[in-house]
Each structure stands twice: as C-alpha cells, then as structure tokens.
KEMARDO-912664 format. One record per residue (C-alpha): x negated, y, z. Coordinates in steps of 0.001 Angstrom, whole numbers, plus 500000, padded with zeros to 6 digits. Each point is the difference from the previous one (the first is absolute). Layout:
XYZ/...
This chain:
499645499702499507/499276503819499645/499349502025503436/499905503651500581/497324501069502408/502475499921502565/500833496703499604/496570499091499437/498594501882503072/502915498036502011/498909496612498542/496350500869501214/501336500661503634/499395503540500157/503059500510501168/499940497537502795/500156495779500033/504389500408500131/499584501868496895/497381497852498591/502213496469500291/503083501727498909/499049500698496482/497880497676499601/503095497858500675/501918502081497801/497490499252497242/500631496301499874/503746501213499888/499800501317497071/497418497743498045/502333497258500741/503087502685498071/497860501169497203/499726503461501230/496969502033498898/500642502666502661/501508501866502838/502620502473500082/500143502324503743/503530499113501791/501390502385502361/502411497689502273/499732496382500464/502546497800501707/498808497070501907/501553496310500792/498809499179503275/501726497738502814/499093497546501811/502291497085498654/498450500427497103/496083500801500925/499633497145502915/497329500142501948/497536500150497422/501295502776498680/500119501545503374/496441499186500156/499356501671496881/501938503310500944/498032500160503065/496455499389498259/501428502827497425/500049502210503437/496905499308501245/498269500759496303/501239503394501048/503117500015496976/501515502808499928/502740500778496939/499550503859498046/503428500175498636/503142499527501146/500556496483500726/503868498664501262/501026495900501005/502233497903499264/502930498264501779/498193498163502793/501507497238501671/501427500574503482/502318503036501709/498503499623503590/502945501436500796/502087496223498802/496831497761500075/501547497983503472/503202499806499047/498959498850496154/497921497295502169/497063501232498104/496599498688501514/498234502746503068/496689499492498766/500621500685496171/502111502966501079/496362500750502376/498091499831496422/502632501762498292/499119502763502178/496164500081499261/500399499841496287/501850503663500258/497084501107502196/497697498754498205/501560501815496911/500474502989501237/496183500385501335/499447499000496370/501858503644499111/502800497993498231/503742501446501271/501999496534501238/503177501597498698/501247496162499555/502512500306496708/500495498601496997/501995503444498697/497292502100500415/500869501299496523/503357501097502105/498324501318502698/496626501203500328/498319500548496769/501940500237496200/496754499970497289/500032501803497072/499608499439496269/497089498877498940/498695499688503297/497903496720501786/501133498360502824/498627497067501272/503082498116501910/500655496848501121/503552498576499890/501767498881496760/503119502204500592/497584502678500790/498443499930496679/502298499624497327/501775503014501917/496956501719499531/499488499221497023/503237500153498574/501875503197501313/497231502158500797/497767498945497069/497009499929502518/496985497122499609/499893496939502298/499596496214499679/500812497686502686/497085500583502419/499092496972502538/499581501199503825/496298499674499336/500082502010496847/502292502762501307/498080500329503015/496296500232498103/501833502795497358/500790501732502922/496505499550501386/498579501298496296/502607502462498891/500322497829496648/501207497035498299/498901497849497000/501591501440496655/501975496810498769/503225498925500022/502899502694499926/497423502635500592/499528500354496258/502543500508497405/499540496746497736/501893498519503215/502700502947500200/501431499092496605/503744498549499580/500136496060499176/503238499467499654/503752501760499894/502866499005502528/503572501425498807/501906501105503090/503531499182499009/501441499864503225/500463503148503288/497931498892502961/501170500677503446/499166498523502793/496399499704501106/500194496182499245/500990500330496914/496746502099498855/498524497448502027/502017497171498118/498243501915496447/496551499348500959/500858496286500733/501346499574496417/496887501734498620/497602498795502230/500228496569499406/500091500143496293/497206501912499593/497380499415503361/496837501231498472/497985502736502032/499686502516496875/503745499511498741/501362503368499840/503579500282499354/501675503018498687/503557500084501209/502544501814497696/503865501031500403/499416501165503710/503208501689501272/500634500965502296/496637501441500839/498627497711503222/498903501517503394/496933498993501540/501033497397501647/501123498057497125/497079500913497968/498601498156503383/501622497079500309/499863499582496267/495991500442500197/499979497647502861/501953497130498494/497908500778496605/496810498949501867/501126497542501937/501225497769497554/497886501375497026/496513500757501558/501014503914498203/497943502808500400/501782502240498498/503414500712497774/501185503016497664/503589501393500040/501029502061497071/500617503773501292/499427498912503644/496583499313500931/497140502183498529/498060498468497081/503432499042498597/501361502799498560/500913498243496398/499778496010499403/497202500851497675/498193501890502711/500325496878502478/498515497585498070/496967503077498138/499344497784497322/500079496884501751/501213496088498143/503829499754501039/501194496452501423/503125498600499995/502792502044500875/502747498869502738/503144501678501118/501537499138503068/503888500119501297/502252500115502829/500240496337499387/496346499542499915/499965501751503375/503067498191501779/498659497050498673/496611500685502034/502726500357503598/501927496774498920/496697498032499326/498956499852504033/500961496360501577/501555501009503422/498665497324502062/501813498925503206/501761503543499564/498685501258503326/500147503729500287/497769500343502562/497397502047499022/500213503158497847/497371502510498816/498715503001498511/496659500246499647/496916499804497323/500001502261499367/500857502196503251/502877502147499660/499862503746499489/501962502462501851/502475500109497570/500883496951500455/499490499603503309/503289502490500274/501745498051497387/499667496938502140/500822501826502896/503544501527498613/500200496107498874/499841498636503043/501728502935502239/502768498348502483/499091496343498882/498516497051501858/497728497453498690/501170496809500247/499692497585503347/496545497879499396/499049502295496543/496879502359500029/499146502902497729/496850501284500117/499434503448497658/496049501106499764/498857503502499366/496962502257500458/499153501830503491/501123503460498162/503229498779498783/500985498845502960/498701502810501667/502739502209498228/502717497994499727/499794499730503567/500306503896500703/502614499438496742/502385498275502170/499535497089497760/498496497327501809/503029499815502688/502708498179498075/497132497308499259/499274499365503305/503734499999500852/500494497825497220/497372497322501130/497891500963497700/496487499473500522/497242502698498312/496273499452500066/497142502014499513/497223500015497800/500317496690499573/501557497795496618/501443496850500647/498677498169497832/497011500205501668/500932499517503775/497299498219502087/501833496336500643/502750500111497668/500216497048498946/500156498897503608/502473502812500943/502123498488497211/499910496290501402/500567501623503401/503428502688498768/501738496910498062/499188502514496800/500756497497496832/501180502764497507/498502503125499619/502106502895499008/499223503683498469/500092502541497490/496246500059498925/499562497575496917/496274500412501286/500429498187503122/502159497679498938/497223499107497610/497522499573501899/500521499250503124/501186496144499118/496243499105501478/501616500245503269/502380497234498815/503406502073500137/502614499795497416/500727503146498839/502929502106498576/499685503293498352/503540502039500487/500592503359499263/500187502465502817/503355500207501024/500331496515499700/496805498771502334/501742502801502947/503859498163499600/498048496686500346/497904501470502907/503656500700501652/502108497533498894/497380497131500613/501522498386496542/497427499108496858/501765501250497092/
C-alpha cells in the first residue's frame, strides 16, 4: 500500500507502539482486500461487548490499553449485551457483568465514547455526502452508505478500533466509486406502511441477491419513506443479503435518477415487488407451538418516534399474563422519552425497556430462553427474526400493531 508521510511515520513507530501496531494491522486488512492506499476518516463506530469478545477479546483490549492506545477521532460503541439494571432479573451471569463493566472502562480510557447504540446515525452522528467513516454493525453501515451518501465498509471491532487510533481506513469496497453503482432495479408496485413491511421488502430482495456488493436500485417508491422505515429496510437487506448499500430513486442522495444510480454500470435482471409478495412473507412463518409469551421490539434499537408510537399503542392496556415484552433503545432515547412521558404507559402495561443493548446479543440468551419457556419470538423487526434463530427460537415477523395485540391478548395470529 502507498503510505503518506504521516502514515509511514506511524509504521516506523514515531507515534507510539499502539499506533504502529494499529496501522500495521490495517495494512494487512488493506492488502487482503486489494486497497492501494488509505483514506482519512472523521468518525468510527465499533462493536465490542463481553458476549462477543469473550475472555480473549477482553485480554486484547486490556493489552491495547497497556500499550497506551488512544483514539484520535470520535469513536462510539455499538449495543452491548447487558443492561445492568435488569441483569439479575434476567438471570445473567454476575461475573460476565463485571467483565462487561471492565470492557466499558477500558474503552473509555482509550477515548472511546461508550454510547452503546446501533442507531448512532439517528441519535449521535450523521455523516455527510462523500464523508469517509469506519463503522461496524451492518445496519449502521448500510444506512451511512445509502441514506447519507457517506462511505464505509462493515468494519470488525479490531478494525474500527484501529481506525480510531490512526484516523484512517483502507480504501476498498464502498469507499470507492466503482462499488457504489447500482446493480439491478427493484420496482415497487406496492405502497408500504408499517416498519415490518419495509423489513419484509428487505428480506425479499436480500434473500434473492446474497452479495455484499449487490446494490439494489428501488423505483416506484411512494409515499416517501421515513427514517425509521429506511432503517428497517437497510437492516433487513444487510441481514438477509449481506448488502452494504442501496439506492432509492428520488430519495437517497446518489440516486436523483435511475441513470445516476447506475452511473454507467451494467444492469442485472430487474425485479418487481407487489402486495402479494409482501403478504406472502408474513404468511410464510410457522406458528410453532402457537405460544405468544415473547414479543420483542429490537434489532435495531427503537428511535424516539418508534418509542412514542409504542407508548400510545400500549397505553391503557396490560400485557397478557405469562407474556414478556421487551423494547431496546439507547440511553439518549430513553432519557428523552422519560422526560416526554412516554415510558410511564409502557411500564404500566408491563413492558420491559432495556437500555443500551440489543436483544439478539444479550448475555446468556440461550439459557434465558430455556428458563423462561420461550419457543416463539414475535417481532416487527425482519432483522432480528432472521438472526436470532441461532438461539433456537421459532421466529415470526408481524406488523407493529399486530405485535402489540398479540402481547396484550395472548393469542398468536
């Protein structure tokens, strides 16, 4: 890779051993992906919780701190695996909770902002068109590339941390114009409303095009989608298709027209999506043992707008006996919602709000499933319905109001 004078100085160790090792690691990443240079970045977002890290990952961070690793640009963290306020009630391991606290402290000592959110693009930082960032978590990256027109690849935890330390990332993938061009048209012949319908669209397109560099170009979109609808679409595309970007003609910044979205690239076979296609997604889930004792709004964390809507839906109601309902969100959203009075109706209804976590990566989730007798998991998130099967749940995607009705009535439909 071609190094600037500053980068060469890093590699020689002139900016400390931590920076030297970080850029050496990044050079190996860049060479693997065929990058010939670095690009400066302004922001990084990293994953790193004890459930994912394990003891070896914690040791890696501890060693990095001992080498005086320090991030030179703003770095935020993705969702963690423990809400300490609810850890005991959920049966999470006290020893692992202590390790999670240690992870948080190490990251803070390295100048990382432990914000613990997978919706940083809604609550913390909105990169501008053409801005290079180094983000982890698939949902954050596809949103940055598509909705903001910023540039990022899916960064692993060590890669994002290294980017924070050096202030750059290898120039490959979606940092380059060549990979940002459209691949095929998706003509929407249906008006989508509920968040789950946008997730269903992502499932349809993602499952049929499982390719990181496949970039769908959506046409016929009406009405114009909200930020939360785009969020659920992107999360589903990334989950089912490993996609890192999409264009939406007349909506996203690099797609003022179909021609602009493709920028001269060859066009693959187009596809259409109709109301019947969307309905088939919802009809395609097995009901399992028909249990309805677990309803989850998570993966991604909910925005303030989503939390307000759920508060209104649950107001004056009560979750059915034996059923547990979980909502996950960030500290910032929870704090604002408390001040605005959105949390009281949820608490009165028997809904549990978890802060700073994603339900999918909760520490000890598989044991938690067994202990609570959970078999079915019902959610309005297509992403979590897809990925949480690793914990042996039978999952069902349902529209938001249907999720609320199931939770309250205790009847699966």
